[in-house]
N, C-alpha and C positions, 0 to 999 in steps of 0.2 A: 680600310677603304676611306678615301677622303670623303667628307660629307658634302651635301649639296650646297650649303651656305658658302663653303670655301670655293666651290666651283662657280657659283654665281658671281662672287667677287672676282675670281680669276677671269671669267668670261668678259665682264664689263671692263676690266683692266686691259685685256688683250685687244678688245675693240678700240678703246680709247688710244692705245699706243699705235695701232694701225692707222687711225684717222690722223693723228698728229704727224706720224712719220711720212705718210704718203698723200698728204692733202693736195700737193701740186699734181701728182700723178692722177688723182681721182677727179680733179677739176679740169685737167687738160690731158685726156687720155692719148697715149701713144701706142705704137706697136699693134695697131688694129689688124686682125686677121680673122678669117672664118675657120671655125673648127668643125663645122657641120652645116646642115641645111639651115640657112638664115640664122646662124648661131655664132655670135661674135665673141672674141676675147681681146683684152687690151693688157698693157703693162700693169695697169692698176689691179686687174683681176689677179694676175700672177704674183705681184709684189705684196698685195694685201694678204693673200693666202699664205705666202711664205712667212710674213711677219707674225701672223696670228699662230700659225702652226709651230713656229720656233718658240714663241713665248709659252704656249701651252706645254710643249715638250720639256721646257726647262722646269716648269713649276708643277707639272702633273705627268711625270714620265710613266711609261708603260701603260698609258691609256690610249685606246685606238683613236685615230683621227681620219676623217673622210672629208676631203675638200673637192669642190667641183672641178678645179683646174689641174691640180697636181696629184691628187690621190682620189680618183673618182670610181674606184672599184667597190661597188656595193655599199653597205652601211653597217653600223654597229648592231650586232645581234642582241646584246644586253646592255652594254655600257660603252660610251665613247662620245667623241666630239664630231659634229657635222657642221660644215661651213660652206656658205656661198659668199665669196669675198665681195662680189658686186652682183646683187640681184637687180636686174634691170640694166644690163650692159648696153643694150641698144639705145635706151634712153640716155645713158651717160654719154655715149658716142655722139648722139644727136644734140646734146646740150639741153636735154629735158631733165629738170631736177627731180625726177621720180625714180630713185634708185637707192639702194641701202646695202649695208653689211648685215648678214644674217648668220648668227652662230647659235647652235643648240647643243645641249648635252643630253644624252640618252641614259636612263637608268631603268633597269628592269625591262628593257626592250621598248620603253616609251619615252618620248621627249619630256624631260623633266625641268629643263632650264632653257629659256629663250632670250636672246638679245638681238634686237633689230635696231640698227642705228641708221636713221634717215639723215645722212650726212649733210645734204644741202640745207635742210631745215634745222639742223643741230638738235634733233630729237632722238633721245635714247629710250627705246621701249625695252623693259626688262620684266621677266616673270620667272617664278619658281613654283613648282607644284605646292599647293597648300599655303602660299604666301601672297597671292594676289599678283596683279599686273600693274605696272607703273610706267609713266613717261616723264622723264626728268624729275623723278621723285614724287610726282602726283599720281595718286591711285586712280585706276580706271575701272569703269563699270558700264556694261551695256544697258540700254534702255529695255525695260520689260513691258512697255506700253506702245511700242512702235508698230504701226500698221504697214502692210506691204505697199500701200498707196503712197506712204510718206518716206519710203526707204530709197536711198540711192544705192544701187547695187554695182559693185565692182565685178567685172567679168574678165577672165583671162584664162590662159593666154591664147594668142593665135598660135596653135600648136605647130611644131616643126618636126621633121624627121619621119620615121616609119609610121608612127601612130597618128600623124597629122590629119589625114583625111577624115577619119571617123570622129575625132574630137572636134574638128572644125565644123563638121556637118551638124553635130549636136549643138555646138555653141551658136551657130548661125540660127538654128531653129529656136533655141532658148531666147536669144536676143529679140526675135520677132514677137514671140509670145509674151515675154516680160515687158516689152515696150508698152503694152496696153494695160499692164497691171501695176508696175512699180513707178515711183516718182521719176527716176532717171536711171540710165545705165551708163557706166563709165568703164573704160579700159585703161587701167593704171599702168600696166607693163611690169609690175613687180608683185609676185604672189606674196612675198613676205610683208610688203607694205600694205597690201589689201587686208591681210589678216590683222595686222597691227591697227589699221584704221577702223576695222570692225570693233576692236577693243576700245578705241578712243571715241567712237561714235561718228567719225567722219563718214563712214560707210555704214548703211544699215545691214548689209549682207555682202558676202563675197563668194564667188565660185571660181575655182581654178580647174580647167579641164585637163588635169594631170595631177601627179602626186610625186614629183621628184623630191627626194628626201632633203636635199640641201635647200630647196626653194621654200618648203612649207614648214619644216620641223619647228623652228623657233617661233614662227607666227602662230602655229597651233597652240603652243603653250600660252602665249600671250593672250590669244583670244579666249581660250578656256578659262584662264585665271581671271579674266574680266567678266566672266559669266556667260560667255557665248556657247552655243552648241556647235560642235565641229563634227561633221559626219560625212558619209559617203553617199553616192547617188541613190542607194536603197534605204537611207535613213539610219543605217548602222553606224556605230561610233567609228570615227576616223582612226585608221591605223596606217602603218607604213605600207601595208598591203592594199590599201584602198585604191580604187580606180581614179576618183576625182576628190577634190577637197572643197567642202562647203562650210561656211561659218555664218552664223546669224544669232540674234537673241532667241532664246527658246520660244518666245511668242510667235516668231515668224517661221519656225521650222516646218510646220505642216503646210502652210500655203506656198512656201518656197519649194518644198519637195513636190507639190502638185504640179508646179510649172516645169520642174526638171523632168518628171515622169511623162508629162505631155510632150515635151521636146523629144524625149527618147522614142516615144511611140510614133510621133510624126516623122522623125528621122530625116528631116530635110525636105519633107513633102510640101511644106508651106512655101508659098512664093510671094514675092513682093507684089503689091497691087500695081496694076497698070496705071500710069499717069497720063 
């Protein structure tokens, strides 16, 4: 079996090749269409996925590959690659520079390697289990003295599809509750970037009201290797079977969970004050 170090280098190489080859496609998206409820796809999504898939297949044959656009059936049970070629497609289409390429490798049924390339900012976040998290070669570490009142919290996403109503109801309530407790709330529009930014300290915490494997897998590794806690809405360790995806420094886990539990109890019963 190929070792993880080889696959980390392969992942970084594949993402670099995709960025170089399709830079024009990714900065000027074409072939925009809807593939579902408020869910867009562009030529960049398809071409980046094809480029990375083909590169991995040449250098790591017989290893499973799951991509959002071309191979979206399930995920690796034990070992394999998982890719979101453009996480934040709606941002890309709108010209908002908050989108990335997100590539992960699973080993033993858990994400073990993560690469998140924030293409507009030329930032490459990389992590491998047991080896730390880095951005452009600089090691990352979350703060262990951050308070909830000083934390900028990334919240996403505005859920679409069949599960949207419940997730959006909880997100709405959480936003109202958190607005009185945290420093600021931000909606980035990319789950992978949110997790990487928790690792880098740009965000104090992140919550994604969903757990799509290609959206979060790479970011989960990066956040964990920077020292963050990554967990589900009940506080249990985050897995591919989790309902939601939360990440924050360990010192914020308990107060963060308290807000989430209150939001789930209220279930949308909170209303905006009358002006």
